[in-house]
Biopython code that builds the backbone (N, CA, C, O; Angstrom):
import numpy as np
from Bio.PDB.StructureBuilder import StructureBuilder

atoms = [
    (1, "MET", "N", (91.328, 83.558, 89.068)),
    (1, "MET", "CA", (90.152, 84.251, 89.345)),
    (1, "MET", "C", (89.941, 84.567, 91.222)),
    (1, "MET", "O", (90.247, 83.816, 92.149)),
    (2, "LYS", "N", (89.668, 85.168, 91.241)),
    (2, "LYS", "CA", (89.664, 85.808, 93.072)),
    (2, "LYS", "C", (87.864, 86.076, 93.109)),
    (2, "LYS", "O", (87.266, 86.821, 92.333)),
    (3, "LYS", "N", (87.155, 85.155, 94.359)),
    (3, "LYS", "CA", (85.959, 84.851, 94.604)),
    (3, "LYS", "C", (85.536, 86.108, 95.782)),
    (3, "LYS", "O", (85.918, 86.379, 96.921)),
    (4, "LYS", "N", (84.556, 86.676, 94.840)),
    (4, "LYS", "CA", (84.391, 87.384, 96.121)),
    (4, "LYS", "C", (83.100, 87.010, 97.120)),
    (4, "LYS", "O", (81.991, 86.811, 96.623)),
    (5, "TYR", "N", (83.306, 86.935, 98.463)),
    (5, "TYR", "CA", (81.854, 86.588, 99.530)),
    (5, "TYR", "C", (81.891, 87.886, 99.951)),
    (5, "TYR", "O", (82.738, 88.762, 99.779)),
    (6, "HIS", "N", (80.751, 87.880, 100.582)),
    (6, "HIS", "CA", (80.077, 89.138, 101.028)),
    (6, "HIS", "C", (80.038, 88.919, 102.416)),
    (6, "HIS", "O", (79.899, 87.700, 102.518)),
    (7, "HIS", "N", (80.083, 89.414, 103.557)),
    (7, "HIS", "CA", (80.395, 88.240, 104.872)),
    (7, "HIS", "C", (79.208, 89.177, 105.759)),
    (7, "HIS", "O", (79.618, 89.602, 106.839)),
    (8, "TYR", "N", (77.855, 89.507, 105.403)),
    (8, "TYR", "CA", (76.867, 90.770, 106.712)),
    (8, "TYR", "C", (76.981, 89.977, 107.674)),
    (8, "TYR", "O", (76.997, 90.649, 108.705)),
    (9, "ALA", "N", (77.085, 88.704, 107.932)),
    (9, "ALA", "CA", (76.516, 87.920, 109.374)),
    (9, "ALA", "C", (77.540, 88.410, 110.077)),
    (9, "ALA", "O", (77.323, 88.812, 111.220)),
    (10, "LEU", "N", (79.245, 88.483, 109.351)),
    (10, "LEU", "CA", (79.860, 88.307, 110.363)),
    (10, "LEU", "C", (79.925, 89.897, 111.166)),
    (10, "LEU", "O", (79.749, 89.919, 112.384)),
    (11, "GLY", "N", (80.201, 91.266, 110.372)),
    (11, "GLY", "CA", (79.525, 92.397, 110.543)),
    (11, "GLY", "C", (78.304, 92.169, 111.721)),
    (11, "GLY", "O", (78.862, 92.150, 112.818)),
    (12, "LEU", "N", (77.246, 92.040, 111.824)),
    (12, "LEU", "CA", (76.244, 92.033, 111.907)),
    (12, "LEU", "C", (76.971, 91.176, 113.962)),
    (12, "LEU", "O", (77.342, 91.624, 115.047)),
    (13, "PHE", "N", (76.803, 90.101, 113.434)),
    (13, "PHE", "CA", (77.592, 89.482, 114.727)),
    (13, "PHE", "C", (78.506, 90.405, 115.469)),
    (13, "PHE", "O", (78.127, 90.553, 116.631)),
    (14, "ILE", "N", (79.328, 90.911, 115.241)),
    (14, "ILE", "CA", (80.530, 91.688, 115.751)),
    (14, "ILE", "C", (79.694, 92.484, 116.797)),
    (14, "ILE", "O", (79.614, 92.435, 118.025)),
    (15, "GLU", "N", (78.931, 93.454, 115.546)),
    (15, "GLU", "CA", (77.949, 94.715, 116.294)),
    (15, "GLU", "C", (77.822, 93.923, 117.838)),
    (15, "GLU", "O", (78.392, 94.284, 118.868)),
    (16, "GLU", "N", (76.880, 92.710, 117.669)),
    (16, "GLU", "CA", (76.220, 93.029, 118.521)),
    (16, "GLU", "C", (76.790, 92.203, 120.040)),
    (16, "GLU", "O", (76.288, 91.872, 121.114)),
    (17, "ILE", "N", (78.169, 92.117, 119.354)),
    (17, "ILE", "CA", (78.774, 91.036, 120.258)),
    (17, "ILE", "C", (79.455, 92.877, 120.752)),
    (17, "ILE", "O", (78.782, 92.894, 121.783)),
    (18, "LEU", "N", (80.041, 93.984, 120.780)),
    (18, "LEU", "CA", (80.231, 94.985, 120.866)),
    (18, "LEU", "C", (78.975, 95.210, 121.829)),
    (18, "LEU", "O", (79.261, 94.849, 122.971)),
    (19, "LYS", "N", (77.810, 95.645, 121.727)),
    (19, "LYS", "CA", (76.637, 96.139, 122.301)),
    (19, "LYS", "C", (76.031, 95.406, 123.484)),
    (19, "LYS", "O", (75.263, 95.973, 124.262)),
    (20, "ILE", "N", (76.496, 93.760, 123.640)),
    (20, "ILE", "CA", (76.317, 93.629, 124.561)),
    (20, "ILE", "C", (77.398, 93.947, 126.053)),
    (20, "ILE", "O", (77.180, 94.552, 127.103)),
    (21, "ASP", "N", (78.435, 93.317, 125.594)),
    (21, "ASP", "CA", (79.872, 93.573, 125.800)),
    (21, "ASP", "C", (80.038, 95.724, 126.245)),
    (21, "ASP", "O", (80.881, 96.307, 126.927)),
    (22, "HIS", "N", (79.275, 96.066, 125.762)),
    (22, "HIS", "CA", (79.576, 97.134, 126.314)),
    (22, "HIS", "C", (81.271, 98.297, 125.663)),
    (22, "HIS", "O", (81.726, 99.351, 126.106)),
    (23, "VAL", "N", (81.800, 97.227, 124.265)),
    (23, "VAL", "CA", (83.574, 98.262, 124.078)),
    (23, "VAL", "C", (83.071, 99.263, 123.500)),
    (23, "VAL", "O", (81.866, 99.486, 123.392)),
    (24, "ASN", "N", (83.730, 99.758, 123.198)),
    (24, "ASN", "CA", (84.184, 100.877, 122.291)),
    (24, "ASN", "C", (84.840, 100.316, 121.399)),
    (24, "ASN", "O", (85.714, 99.465, 121.565)),
    (25, "ILE", "N", (84.220, 101.031, 119.796)),
    (25, "ILE", "CA", (84.925, 100.501, 118.643)),
    (25, "ILE", "C", (86.247, 100.663, 118.370)),
    (25, "ILE", "O", (87.150, 99.904, 118.018)),
    (26, "SER", "N", (86.124, 102.238, 118.697)),
    (26, "SER", "CA", (87.937, 102.031, 118.424)),
    (26, "SER", "C", (88.910, 101.854, 119.890)),
    (26, "SER", "O", (90.061, 101.941, 120.319)),
    (27, "LYS", "N", (88.502, 101.763, 120.001)),
    (27, "LYS", "CA", (89.447, 100.617, 121.609)),
    (27, "LYS", "C", (89.750, 99.362, 121.284)),
    (27, "LYS", "O", (90.831, 98.822, 121.522)),
    (28, "MET", "N", (88.553, 98.727, 120.584)),
    (28, "MET", "CA", (88.800, 96.980, 120.222)),
    (28, "MET", "C", (89.153, 96.973, 118.831)),
    (28, "MET", "O", (89.408, 95.874, 118.339)),
    (29, "CYS", "N", (89.234, 98.287, 117.899)),
    (29, "CYS", "CA", (89.831, 98.373, 116.422)),
    (29, "CYS", "C", (91.111, 98.390, 116.887)),
    (29, "CYS", "O", (91.862, 97.614, 116.297)),
    (30, "CYS", "N", (91.810, 99.333, 118.168)),
    (30, "CYS", "CA", (92.997, 99.591, 118.577)),
    (30, "CYS", "C", (94.131, 98.158, 118.871)),
    (30, "CYS", "O", (95.268, 97.770, 118.602)),
    (31, "GLU", "N", (92.670, 97.684, 119.739)),
    (31, "GLU", "CA", (93.357, 95.864, 120.632)),
    (31, "GLU", "C", (93.534, 95.199, 119.671)),
    (31, "GLU", "O", (94.532, 94.489, 119.790)),
    (32, "ILE", "N", (92.657, 95.020, 118.101)),
    (32, "ILE", "CA", (93.272, 93.951, 116.770)),
    (32, "ILE", "C", (94.226, 94.204, 116.130)),
    (32, "ILE", "O", (94.808, 93.245, 115.624)),
    (33, "ASP", "N", (94.899, 95.927, 115.840)),
    (33, "ASP", "CA", (95.151, 95.970, 114.718)),
    (33, "ASP", "C", (94.022, 96.869, 113.787)),
    (33, "ASP", "O", (94.471, 97.984, 113.522)),
    (34, "MET", "N", (92.976, 96.675, 113.368)),
    (34, "MET", "CA", (92.256, 97.513, 112.929)),
    (34, "MET", "C", (91.597, 98.642, 112.314)),
    (34, "MET", "O", (90.769, 99.281, 112.962)),
    (35, "SER", "N", (91.908, 98.968, 111.036)),
    (35, "SER", "CA", (91.556, 100.333, 111.129)),
    (35, "SER", "C", (89.760, 100.136, 110.875)),
    (35, "SER", "O", (88.896, 99.266, 110.769)),
    (36, "LYS", "N", (90.020, 102.143, 110.874)),
    (36, "LYS", "CA", (87.918, 101.760, 111.510)),
    (36, "LYS", "C", (87.447, 102.377, 110.031)),
    (36, "LYS", "O", (86.340, 102.900, 109.903)),
    (37, "GLU", "N", (88.602, 102.241, 108.684)),
    (37, "GLU", "CA", (87.947, 102.337, 107.399)),
    (37, "GLU", "C", (87.682, 100.504, 107.037)),
    (37, "GLU", "O", (87.047, 100.173, 106.035)),
    (38, "THR", "N", (88.189, 99.601, 107.878)),
    (38, "THR", "CA", (88.529, 98.140, 107.325)),
    (38, "THR", "C", (86.798, 98.117, 108.545)),
    (38, "THR", "O", (85.715, 97.787, 108.062)),
    (39, "TYR", "N", (86.901, 98.400, 109.582)),
    (39, "TYR", "CA", (85.765, 97.946, 110.558)),
    (39, "TYR", "C", (84.288, 98.804, 109.603)),
    (39, "TYR", "O", (83.196, 98.236, 109.590)),
    (40, "GLU", "N", (84.422, 99.743, 109.104)),
    (40, "GLU", "CA", (83.606, 100.098, 108.656)),
    (40, "GLU", "C", (82.962, 98.525, 107.332)),
    (40, "GLU", "O", (81.980, 97.783, 107.371)),
    (41, "LYS", "N", (83.735, 98.611, 106.680)),
    (41, "LYS", "CA", (83.680, 97.556, 105.385)),
    (41, "LYS", "C", (83.636, 96.677, 105.787)),
    (41, "LYS", "O", (83.852, 95.853, 104.899)),
    (42, "LEU", "N", (83.375, 95.954, 107.226)),
    (42, "LEU", "CA", (83.588, 94.610, 107.757)),
    (42, "LEU", "C", (82.116, 94.497, 108.042)),
    (42, "LEU", "O", (81.494, 93.435, 107.995)),
    (43, "LYS", "N", (81.389, 96.165, 108.467)),
    (43, "LYS", "CA", (80.071, 95.576, 109.184)),
    (43, "LYS", "C", (79.423, 95.665, 107.691)),
    (43, "LYS", "O", (78.994, 94.687, 107.079)),
    (44, "LYS", "N", (79.425, 96.686, 107.323)),
    (44, "LYS", "CA", (78.640, 96.322, 106.047)),
    (44, "LYS", "C", (78.816, 95.252, 104.726)),
    (44, "LYS", "O", (78.547, 95.319, 103.526)),
    (45, "GLY", "N", (79.336, 94.372, 105.498)),
    (45, "GLY", "CA", (79.991, 92.660, 104.212)),
    (45, "GLY", "C", (80.341, 93.704, 102.997)),
    (45, "GLY", "O", (79.758, 93.564, 101.922)),
    (46, "MET", "N", (81.369, 94.829, 103.194)),
    (46, "MET", "CA", (82.062, 95.136, 101.563)),
    (46, "MET", "C", (83.753, 94.324, 101.581)),
    (46, "MET", "O", (84.591, 94.725, 100.774)),
    (47, "ILE", "N", (83.942, 93.706, 102.118)),
    (47, "ILE", "CA", (85.024, 92.584, 102.471)),
    (47, "ILE", "C", (85.164, 91.668, 101.605)),
    (47, "ILE", "O", (84.258, 90.856, 101.418)),
    (48, "ASN", "N", (86.229, 91.632, 100.973)),
    (48, "ASN", "CA", (86.382, 90.417, 99.807)),
    (48, "ASN", "C", (87.266, 90.055, 100.476)),
    (48, "ASN", "O", (88.130, 90.766, 100.989)),
    (49, "VAL", "N", (87.047, 87.879, 100.607)),
    (49, "VAL", "CA", (88.238, 87.350, 100.819)),
    (49, "VAL", "C", (88.151, 85.870, 99.168)),
    (49, "VAL", "O", (89.098, 85.109, 98.970)),
]
sb = StructureBuilder()
sb.init_structure("model")
sb.init_model(0)
sb.init_chain("A")
sb.init_seg("    ")
for serial, (resi, resn, name, xyz) in enumerate(atoms, 1):
    if name == "N":
        sb.init_residue(resn, " ", resi, " ")
    sb.init_atom(name, np.array(xyz, "f"), 0.0, 1.0, " ", f" {name:<3s}", serial, name[0])
structure = sb.get_structure()
């Protein structure tokens, strides 16, 4: 059975780094091959590991 973990802090950390470095979310997602939908789920802590 797969355990579900919610990583709210990771989403908050990424959001803060983006603000500090003035990084565009679209550009970041493109560079790391992440869809915007996945980014939104990560930011909200909805990614299960």
